[in-house]
Backbone as XML, in Angstrom:
<?xml version="1.0"?>
<chain id="A" units="angstrom">
  <residue number="1" name="MET">
    <atom name="N" x="267.478" y="303.467" z="163.779"/>
    <atom name="CA" x="266.821" y="302.346" z="164.571"/>
    <atom name="C" x="265.770" y="301.569" z="163.772"/>
  </residue>
  <residue number="2" name="MET">
    <atom name="N" x="265.827" y="300.318" z="163.554"/>
    <atom name="CA" x="264.496" y="299.550" z="163.100"/>
    <atom name="C" x="263.840" y="298.815" z="164.264"/>
  </residue>
  <residue number="3" name="HIS">
    <atom name="N" x="262.429" y="299.264" z="164.284"/>
    <atom name="CA" x="261.680" y="298.894" z="165.104"/>
    <atom name="C" x="260.437" y="297.399" z="164.526"/>
  </residue>
  <residue number="4" name="ALA">
    <atom name="N" x="260.409" y="296.910" z="165.335"/>
    <atom name="CA" x="259.258" y="295.783" z="164.903"/>
    <atom name="C" x="258.108" y="296.111" z="164.106"/>
  </residue>
  <residue number="5" name="PRO">
    <atom name="N" x="257.481" y="297.245" z="164.430"/>
    <atom name="CA" x="256.511" y="297.772" z="163.680"/>
    <atom name="C" x="256.910" y="297.946" z="162.191"/>
  </residue>
  <residue number="6" name="ASP">
    <atom name="N" x="258.372" y="298.671" z="162.245"/>
    <atom name="CA" x="258.802" y="299.218" z="160.971"/>
    <atom name="C" x="258.651" y="297.863" z="160.068"/>
  </residue>
  <residue number="7" name="VAL">
    <atom name="N" x="259.579" y="296.726" z="160.662"/>
    <atom name="CA" x="259.643" y="295.509" z="159.688"/>
    <atom name="C" x="258.449" y="294.714" z="159.172"/>
  </residue>
  <residue number="8" name="ILE">
    <atom name="N" x="257.522" y="295.036" z="159.797"/>
    <atom name="CA" x="255.834" y="294.527" z="159.696"/>
    <atom name="C" x="255.695" y="295.563" z="158.585"/>
  </residue>
  <residue number="9" name="GLU">
    <atom name="N" x="255.514" y="296.520" z="158.711"/>
    <atom name="CA" x="255.305" y="297.714" z="157.585"/>
    <atom name="C" x="255.794" y="297.515" z="156.603"/>
  </residue>
  <residue number="10" name="VAL">
    <atom name="N" x="257.275" y="297.371" z="156.388"/>
    <atom name="CA" x="258.092" y="296.705" z="154.955"/>
    <atom name="C" x="257.690" y="295.617" z="154.389"/>
  </residue>
  <residue number="11" name="ILE">
    <atom name="N" x="257.078" y="294.556" z="155.415"/>
    <atom name="CA" x="257.137" y="293.290" z="154.826"/>
    <atom name="C" x="255.835" y="293.211" z="154.027"/>
  </residue>
  <residue number="12" name="ASN">
    <atom name="N" x="254.582" y="293.883" z="154.795"/>
    <atom name="CA" x="253.435" y="293.982" z="154.114"/>
    <atom name="C" x="253.178" y="294.839" z="153.143"/>
  </residue>
  <residue number="13" name="ALA">
    <atom name="N" x="253.876" y="295.922" z="153.172"/>
    <atom name="CA" x="254.267" y="296.881" z="151.694"/>
    <atom name="C" x="254.673" y="296.175" z="150.728"/>
  </residue>
  <residue number="14" name="LEU">
    <atom name="N" x="255.991" y="295.042" z="150.881"/>
    <atom name="CA" x="256.389" y="294.646" z="149.837"/>
    <atom name="C" x="255.388" y="293.341" z="149.255"/>
  </residue>
  <residue number="15" name="GLY">
    <atom name="N" x="254.903" y="292.733" z="150.382"/>
    <atom name="CA" x="253.799" y="291.973" z="149.802"/>
    <atom name="C" x="252.627" y="292.634" z="149.075"/>
  </residue>
  <residue number="16" name="SER">
    <atom name="N" x="252.447" y="293.482" z="149.150"/>
    <atom name="CA" x="251.401" y="294.335" z="148.378"/>
    <atom name="C" x="251.960" y="294.388" z="147.078"/>
  </residue>
  <residue number="17" name="ALA">
    <atom name="N" x="253.017" y="294.803" z="147.066"/>
    <atom name="CA" x="253.519" y="295.025" z="145.662"/>
    <atom name="C" x="253.961" y="293.897" z="144.832"/>
  </residue>
  <residue number="18" name="SER">
    <atom name="N" x="253.546" y="292.604" z="145.559"/>
    <atom name="CA" x="253.756" y="291.475" z="144.999"/>
    <atom name="C" x="255.218" y="291.077" z="144.846"/>
  </residue>
  <residue number="19" name="VAL">
    <atom name="N" x="256.016" y="291.261" z="145.527"/>
    <atom name="CA" x="257.491" y="291.129" z="145.912"/>
    <atom name="C" x="257.446" y="290.012" z="147.049"/>
  </residue>
  <residue number="20" name="ASP">
    <atom name="N" x="258.047" y="289.075" z="146.705"/>
    <atom name="CA" x="258.360" y="287.711" z="147.496"/>
    <atom name="C" x="259.739" y="287.968" z="148.790"/>
  </residue>
  <residue number="21" name="VAL">
    <atom name="N" x="259.806" y="288.000" z="149.667"/>
    <atom name="CA" x="260.566" y="288.398" z="150.982"/>
    <atom name="C" x="260.879" y="287.628" z="151.679"/>
  </residue>
  <residue number="22" name="TRP">
    <atom name="N" x="262.324" y="287.096" z="151.861"/>
    <atom name="CA" x="262.516" y="286.529" z="152.858"/>
    <atom name="C" x="263.607" y="287.054" z="153.672"/>
  </residue>
  <residue number="23" name="VAL">
    <atom name="N" x="263.359" y="287.235" z="155.171"/>
    <atom name="CA" x="264.009" y="287.942" z="156.304"/>
    <atom name="C" x="265.165" y="287.168" z="156.554"/>
  </residue>
  <residue number="24" name="HIS">
    <atom name="N" x="266.121" y="287.658" z="156.564"/>
    <atom name="CA" x="267.489" y="287.005" z="157.211"/>
    <atom name="C" x="268.298" y="287.964" z="158.381"/>
  </residue>
  <residue number="25" name="GLY">
    <atom name="N" x="269.135" y="287.140" z="158.619"/>
    <atom name="CA" x="270.073" y="288.294" z="159.779"/>
    <atom name="C" x="269.302" y="288.342" z="160.976"/>
  </residue>
  <residue number="26" name="GLY">
    <atom name="N" x="269.591" y="289.330" z="161.686"/>
    <atom name="CA" x="269.104" y="289.734" z="163.128"/>
    <atom name="C" x="267.710" y="289.568" z="163.320"/>
  </residue>
  <residue number="27" name="TRP">
    <atom name="N" x="266.771" y="290.067" z="162.185"/>
    <atom name="CA" x="265.425" y="289.971" z="162.200"/>
    <atom name="C" x="264.807" y="288.480" z="162.082"/>
  </residue>
  <residue number="28" name="GLY">
    <atom name="N" x="265.598" y="287.947" z="161.015"/>
    <atom name="CA" x="265.321" y="286.611" z="160.812"/>
    <atom name="C" x="265.467" y="285.787" z="162.130"/>
  </residue>
  <residue number="29" name="ILE">
    <atom name="N" x="266.342" y="285.916" z="162.693"/>
    <atom name="CA" x="266.790" y="285.197" z="164.076"/>
    <atom name="C" x="265.724" y="285.280" z="164.871"/>
  </residue>
  <residue number="30" name="ASP">
    <atom name="N" x="265.333" y="286.762" z="165.212"/>
    <atom name="CA" x="264.193" y="286.989" z="166.143"/>
    <atom name="C" x="262.628" y="286.310" z="165.706"/>
  </residue>
  <residue number="31" name="ALA">
    <atom name="N" x="262.625" y="286.380" z="164.586"/>
    <atom name="CA" x="261.561" y="285.674" z="163.879"/>
    <atom name="C" x="261.359" y="284.328" z="164.220"/>
  </residue>
  <residue number="32" name="LEU">
    <atom name="N" x="262.441" y="283.785" z="163.961"/>
    <atom name="CA" x="262.443" y="282.469" z="164.410"/>
    <atom name="C" x="262.354" y="282.142" z="165.809"/>
  </residue>
  <residue number="33" name="LEU">
    <atom name="N" x="262.548" y="282.987" z="166.903"/>
    <atom name="CA" x="262.620" y="282.608" z="168.269"/>
    <atom name="C" x="261.268" y="283.205" z="168.956"/>
  </residue>
  <residue number="34" name="GLY">
    <atom name="N" x="260.632" y="284.085" z="167.957"/>
    <atom name="CA" x="259.353" y="284.625" z="168.348"/>
    <atom name="C" x="259.621" y="285.905" z="169.265"/>
  </residue>
  <residue number="35" name="GLU">
    <atom name="N" x="260.866" y="286.298" z="169.361"/>
    <atom name="CA" x="261.044" y="287.708" z="170.084"/>
    <atom name="C" x="261.741" y="288.504" z="169.848"/>
  </residue>
  <residue number="36" name="GLN">
    <atom name="N" x="261.828" y="289.771" z="169.726"/>
    <atom name="CA" x="263.035" y="290.097" z="169.651"/>
    <atom name="C" x="263.985" y="290.434" z="170.529"/>
  </residue>
  <residue number="37" name="THR">
    <atom name="N" x="265.365" y="290.016" z="170.100"/>
    <atom name="CA" x="266.561" y="289.715" z="171.068"/>
    <atom name="C" x="267.506" y="290.834" z="171.407"/>
  </residue>
  <residue number="38" name="ARG">
    <atom name="N" x="267.495" y="291.749" z="170.496"/>
    <atom name="CA" x="268.384" y="292.844" z="170.487"/>
    <atom name="C" x="267.763" y="294.152" z="169.713"/>
  </residue>
  <residue number="39" name="ALA">
    <atom name="N" x="268.388" y="295.393" z="169.784"/>
    <atom name="CA" x="268.352" y="296.600" z="168.887"/>
    <atom name="C" x="268.815" y="296.266" z="167.584"/>
  </residue>
  <residue number="40" name="HIS">
    <atom name="N" x="267.981" y="296.632" z="166.494"/>
    <atom name="CA" x="268.477" y="296.656" z="165.201"/>
    <atom name="C" x="268.664" y="297.757" z="164.489"/>
  </residue>
  <residue number="41" name="ASP">
    <atom name="N" x="269.630" y="297.708" z="163.608"/>
    <atom name="CA" x="269.570" y="299.266" z="162.879"/>
    <atom name="C" x="269.395" y="298.807" z="161.362"/>
  </residue>
  <residue number="42" name="ASP">
    <atom name="N" x="268.765" y="297.886" z="161.210"/>
    <atom name="CA" x="268.418" y="297.458" z="159.637"/>
    <atom name="C" x="267.779" y="296.333" z="159.438"/>
  </residue>
  <residue number="43" name="LEU">
    <atom name="N" x="267.233" y="295.957" z="158.345"/>
    <atom name="CA" x="266.558" y="295.009" z="158.198"/>
    <atom name="C" x="267.231" y="294.076" z="156.752"/>
  </residue>
  <residue number="44" name="ASP">
    <atom name="N" x="267.601" y="293.076" z="157.140"/>
    <atom name="CA" x="268.089" y="292.204" z="155.966"/>
    <atom name="C" x="267.213" y="291.400" z="155.210"/>
  </residue>
  <residue number="45" name="VAL">
    <atom name="N" x="266.868" y="291.723" z="154.007"/>
    <atom name="CA" x="266.028" y="290.849" z="153.233"/>
    <atom name="C" x="266.719" y="290.364" z="151.772"/>
  </residue>
  <residue number="46" name="ILE">
    <atom name="N" x="266.103" y="288.993" z="151.806"/>
    <atom name="CA" x="266.444" y="288.345" z="150.024"/>
    <atom name="C" x="265.010" y="288.575" z="149.342"/>
  </residue>
  <residue number="47" name="ILE">
    <atom name="N" x="265.437" y="288.990" z="147.870"/>
    <atom name="CA" x="264.645" y="289.251" z="147.038"/>
    <atom name="C" x="264.745" y="288.618" z="145.719"/>
  </residue>
  <residue number="48" name="ARG">
    <atom name="N" x="264.033" y="288.425" z="145.050"/>
    <atom name="CA" x="264.337" y="288.103" z="143.547"/>
    <atom name="C" x="265.025" y="289.227" z="142.657"/>
  </residue>
  <residue number="49" name="ALA">
    <atom name="N" x="266.168" y="288.744" z="141.830"/>
    <atom name="CA" x="266.344" y="290.014" z="141.232"/>
    <atom name="C" x="265.654" y="290.838" z="140.703"/>
  </residue>
  <residue number="50" name="ASP">
    <atom name="N" x="264.554" y="290.363" z="140.105"/>
    <atom name="CA" x="263.659" y="291.173" z="139.138"/>
    <atom name="C" x="262.985" y="291.946" z="139.807"/>
  </residue>
  <residue number="51" name="ASP">
    <atom name="N" x="262.884" y="292.061" z="141.255"/>
    <atom name="CA" x="261.863" y="292.821" z="142.248"/>
    <atom name="C" x="262.809" y="293.971" z="142.721"/>
  </residue>
  <residue number="52" name="VAL">
    <atom name="N" x="263.986" y="294.064" z="142.397"/>
    <atom name="CA" x="264.978" y="295.341" z="143.264"/>
    <atom name="C" x="264.194" y="296.505" z="143.040"/>
  </residue>
  <residue number="53" name="LYS">
    <atom name="N" x="263.627" y="296.831" z="141.811"/>
    <atom name="CA" x="263.418" y="298.125" z="141.422"/>
    <atom name="C" x="261.859" y="298.364" z="142.124"/>
  </residue>
  <residue number="54" name="ALA">
    <atom name="N" x="261.315" y="297.429" z="142.520"/>
    <atom name="CA" x="259.751" y="297.403" z="143.031"/>
    <atom name="C" x="260.363" y="297.846" z="144.821"/>
  </residue>
  <residue number="55" name="LEU">
    <atom name="N" x="261.359" y="297.013" z="145.318"/>
    <atom name="CA" x="262.102" y="297.173" z="146.644"/>
    <atom name="C" x="262.383" y="298.475" z="146.908"/>
  </residue>
  <residue number="56" name="ILE">
    <atom name="N" x="262.933" y="299.306" z="145.930"/>
    <atom name="CA" x="263.418" y="300.346" z="146.270"/>
    <atom name="C" x="262.480" y="301.623" z="146.152"/>
  </residue>
  <residue number="57" name="ARG">
    <atom name="N" x="261.671" y="301.325" z="145.254"/>
    <atom name="CA" x="260.241" y="301.958" z="145.115"/>
    <atom name="C" x="259.577" y="301.935" z="146.427"/>
  </residue>
  <residue number="58" name="VAL">
    <atom name="N" x="259.241" y="300.791" z="146.909"/>
    <atom name="CA" x="258.249" y="300.841" z="148.109"/>
    <atom name="C" x="258.919" y="301.144" z="149.210"/>
  </residue>
  <residue number="59" name="THR">
    <atom name="N" x="260.128" y="301.003" z="149.434"/>
    <atom name="CA" x="261.146" y="301.276" z="150.969"/>
    <atom name="C" x="260.888" y="302.918" z="150.664"/>
  </residue>
  <residue number="60" name="ARG">
    <atom name="N" x="261.180" y="303.502" z="149.561"/>
    <atom name="CA" x="261.302" y="305.105" z="149.329"/>
    <atom name="C" x="260.026" y="305.326" z="149.955"/>
  </residue>
  <residue number="61" name="GLU">
    <atom name="N" x="258.964" y="304.896" z="149.367"/>
    <atom name="CA" x="257.504" y="305.600" z="149.840"/>
    <atom name="C" x="257.325" y="305.295" z="150.980"/>
  </residue>
  <residue number="62" name="LEU">
    <atom name="N" x="258.136" y="304.613" z="151.818"/>
    <atom name="CA" x="257.749" y="304.266" z="153.156"/>
    <atom name="C" x="258.658" y="305.089" z="154.001"/>
  </residue>
  <residue number="63" name="GLY">
    <atom name="N" x="259.335" y="306.033" z="153.207"/>
    <atom name="CA" x="260.451" y="307.007" z="154.073"/>
    <atom name="C" x="261.817" y="306.583" z="154.383"/>
  </residue>
  <residue number="64" name="PHE">
    <atom name="N" x="262.254" y="305.245" z="153.829"/>
    <atom name="CA" x="263.505" y="304.689" z="154.196"/>
    <atom name="C" x="264.411" y="305.231" z="152.807"/>
  </residue>
  <residue number="65" name="ALA">
    <atom name="N" x="265.668" y="305.325" z="153.370"/>
    <atom name="CA" x="266.778" y="305.864" z="152.115"/>
    <atom name="C" x="267.760" y="304.722" z="152.114"/>
  </residue>
  <residue number="66" name="MET">
    <atom name="N" x="268.449" y="304.457" z="150.565"/>
    <atom name="CA" x="269.548" y="303.640" z="150.486"/>
    <atom name="C" x="270.624" y="304.125" z="151.176"/>
  </residue>
  <residue number="67" name="MET">
    <atom name="N" x="271.152" y="303.486" z="152.010"/>
    <atom name="CA" x="272.327" y="304.040" z="152.337"/>
    <atom name="C" x="273.717" y="303.515" z="151.577"/>
  </residue>
  <residue number="68" name="THR">
    <atom name="N" x="273.984" y="302.063" z="151.472"/>
    <atom name="CA" x="275.068" y="301.544" z="150.481"/>
    <atom name="C" x="274.448" y="300.962" z="149.282"/>
  </residue>
  <residue number="69" name="ASP">
    <atom name="N" x="275.054" y="301.272" z="148.251"/>
    <atom name="CA" x="274.469" y="300.546" z="146.765"/>
    <atom name="C" x="275.597" y="299.885" z="146.446"/>
  </residue>
  <residue number="70" name="GLU">
    <atom name="N" x="275.574" y="298.621" z="146.694"/>
    <atom name="CA" x="276.629" y="297.395" z="146.022"/>
    <atom name="C" x="275.560" y="296.564" z="145.292"/>
  </residue>
  <residue number="71" name="LEU">
    <atom name="N" x="274.879" y="297.217" z="144.377"/>
    <atom name="CA" x="274.007" y="296.287" z="143.504"/>
    <atom name="C" x="274.950" y="295.441" z="142.622"/>
  </residue>
  <residue number="72" name="PRO">
    <atom name="N" x="274.831" y="294.113" z="142.022"/>
    <atom name="CA" x="273.519" y="293.387" z="142.031"/>
    <atom name="C" x="273.667" y="292.980" z="143.124"/>
  </residue>
  <residue number="73" name="LYS">
    <atom name="N" x="274.607" y="292.669" z="144.022"/>
    <atom name="CA" x="274.246" y="291.638" z="145.170"/>
    <atom name="C" x="273.633" y="292.457" z="146.404"/>
  </residue>
  <residue number="74" name="SER">
    <atom name="N" x="273.889" y="293.588" z="146.862"/>
    <atom name="CA" x="273.481" y="294.342" z="147.742"/>
    <atom name="C" x="273.050" y="295.838" z="147.785"/>
  </residue>
  <residue number="75" name="LEU">
    <atom name="N" x="272.008" y="296.295" z="148.713"/>
    <atom name="CA" x="271.634" y="297.737" z="148.730"/>
    <atom name="C" x="271.305" y="297.982" z="149.963"/>
  </residue>
</chain>
């Protein structure tokens, strides 16, 4: 389960690593609405291809694991 504090932690950590991130999917909709509308199992983000290694490093440091590796389009 992905909770709002987890989302904020990931976005802040990526920002600290100079990774520009755009949130989409369920959390992106919730951000636009200004409230969480349902439970979420994941966080969908868009990043630049050059930032993939940083994304993997940062999320691992936060204790997250890659469940599906479909590089170069999805992980």
